[in-house]
C-alpha positions as CSV (number, residue, x, y, z in Angstrom):
1,M,-17.2,38.3,-22.3
2,L,-15.4,35.3,-23.6
3,T,-16.0,33.5,-26.8
4,V,-15.3,29.7,-26.6
5,W,-14.6,27.2,-29.4
6,P,-13.9,23.5,-29.1
7,W,-10.2,22.8,-29.7
8,T,-8.3,19.5,-29.8
9,S,-4.8,19.5,-28.5
10,Q,-2.6,17.4,-30.7
11,G,0.5,18.4,-28.8
12,G,-0.6,16.9,-25.5
13,G,-1.6,20.2,-23.8
14,C,-4.5,18.5,-22.1
15,Q,-4.7,15.4,-20.0
16,W,-5.7,12.3,-21.9
17,R,-9.5,12.2,-22.6
18,S,-10.0,15.8,-21.8
19,V,-11.9,18.4,-23.8
20,A,-10.1,21.7,-24.4
21,F,-11.3,25.1,-25.3
22,F,-9.4,27.9,-27.1
23,L,-10.5,31.2,-25.6
24,L,-10.8,34.6,-27.1
25,G,-11.5,37.7,-25.1
26,P,-9.8,39.1,-22.0
27,T,-7.6,36.0,-21.9
28,Q,-6.9,35.9,-25.6
29,G,-4.6,33.1,-26.5
30,D,-5.1,31.1,-23.3
31,W,-6.7,27.7,-23.3
32,G,-8.4,25.5,-20.8
33,C,-9.0,21.8,-20.2
34,F,-11.5,19.8,-18.3
35,P,-12.3,16.1,-18.3
36,A,-15.0,15.3,-20.8
37,E,-18.4,14.4,-19.3
38,P,-18.7,10.6,-19.7
39,C,-22.4,10.7,-20.2
40,L,-22.2,13.1,-23.2
41,Q,-19.5,11.2,-25.1
42,P,-20.6,8.8,-27.9
43,M,-20.3,5.1,-27.5
44,D,-16.7,4.0,-28.5
45,E,-15.8,0.3,-28.8
46,G,-12.1,1.1,-28.7
47,S,-9.5,-0.3,-31.1
48,C,-8.5,-3.7,-29.6
49,Q,-10.2,-7.0,-29.9
50,H,-10.4,-8.2,-26.3
51,Y,-14.1,-7.8,-26.1
52,T,-16.0,-7.3,-22.8
53,L,-19.7,-6.6,-22.4
54,L,-20.1,-3.1,-20.9
55,W,-22.7,-0.4,-20.8
56,Y,-22.8,3.1,-22.2
57,Y,-25.2,6.0,-21.8
58,H,-27.1,7.0,-24.9
59,A,-27.9,10.7,-24.2
60,E,-30.6,11.1,-26.9
61,A,-32.5,8.0,-25.7
62,N,-31.8,8.9,-22.1
63,A,-31.0,5.2,-21.5
64,C,-28.0,2.9,-20.8
65,R,-27.4,0.4,-23.4
66,P,-25.0,-2.6,-23.7
67,F,-22.0,-2.7,-26.1
68,L,-18.9,-4.7,-26.7
69,F,-15.8,-2.8,-25.5
70,G,-12.5,-3.9,-27.3
71,G,-10.3,-3.5,-24.2
72,C,-8.3,-0.4,-25.0
73,Q,-8.7,3.2,-26.2
74,G,-12.3,4.3,-26.3
75,N,-13.6,6.9,-23.9
76,S,-15.0,7.2,-20.4
77,N,-18.6,6.5,-21.4
78,R,-18.4,2.9,-20.4
79,F,-19.6,1.2,-17.2
80,E,-19.3,-2.3,-15.7
81,T,-23.1,-2.5,-15.0
82,K,-26.3,-1.0,-16.2
83,R,-27.0,0.2,-12.7
84,R,-23.7,2.0,-12.4
85,C,-24.4,3.7,-15.8
86,E,-27.8,4.8,-14.6
87,Q,-26.4,6.1,-11.3
88,Q,-23.7,8.1,-13.1
89,C,-25.8,9.5,-15.9
90,R,-29.4,9.7,-14.7
91,D,-31.0,11.2,-11.7
92,S,-34.0,9.7,-9.8
93,A,-36.5,11.6,-12.1
94,G,-34.9,9.9,-15.2
95,N,-33.3,13.1,-16.5
96,A,-29.7,13.3,-17.5
97,A,-27.7,14.1,-14.3
98,L,-25.0,16.0,-16.0
99,S,-23.0,18.5,-13.9
100,P,-21.0,21.3,-15.5
101,P,-17.2,20.7,-15.5
102,T,-14.8,22.8,-13.7
103,L,-12.7,24.8,-16.2
104,L,-9.0,25.4,-15.5
105,L,-7.4,28.1,-17.6
106,L,-3.7,27.8,-18.3
107,Q,-1.5,30.7,-19.0
108,P,1.2,30.2,-21.6
109,A,3.7,29.4,-18.8
110,G,1.3,26.7,-17.6
111,N,0.2,28.4,-14.4
112,P,-3.5,28.2,-13.4
113,S,-5.5,31.4,-13.3
114,T,-9.0,32.3,-12.1
115,V,-11.6,33.4,-14.5
116,Y,-14.7,35.3,-13.4
117,P,-17.3,35.2,-14.6
118,P,-16.8,31.6,-15.8
119,P,-16.5,31.4,-19.6
120,L,-18.9,28.5,-19.9
121,D,-22.5,28.3,-18.7
122,L,-23.2,24.6,-18.8
123,G,-25.9,24.6,-16.2
124,K,-28.7,22.0,-16.1
């Protein structure tokens, strides 16, 4: 059994805008990265001032809402249109359409390894 904690890599161990996990258990000391689910990220205007009207998914309200994106930084919870936001983040029943990410574990040397059973159960 693996115990998983959120972990932020300041040293660049993960791809930009990824979520990392530090793992304890059979793979003690290993860590894994996967792209953060856009629909679960908070709205982030970014740090620049080149404003564009975009849409983000508000998970608690289960709705897409408009916001002004500053043009740089931010996260991947931003969409050109309300329709695209809804297609990405909601299924036809109106429920969040969030699929679990694929977790890639990296050994200290940086080689991928297979983990079974998967350390995260992020099912619907």
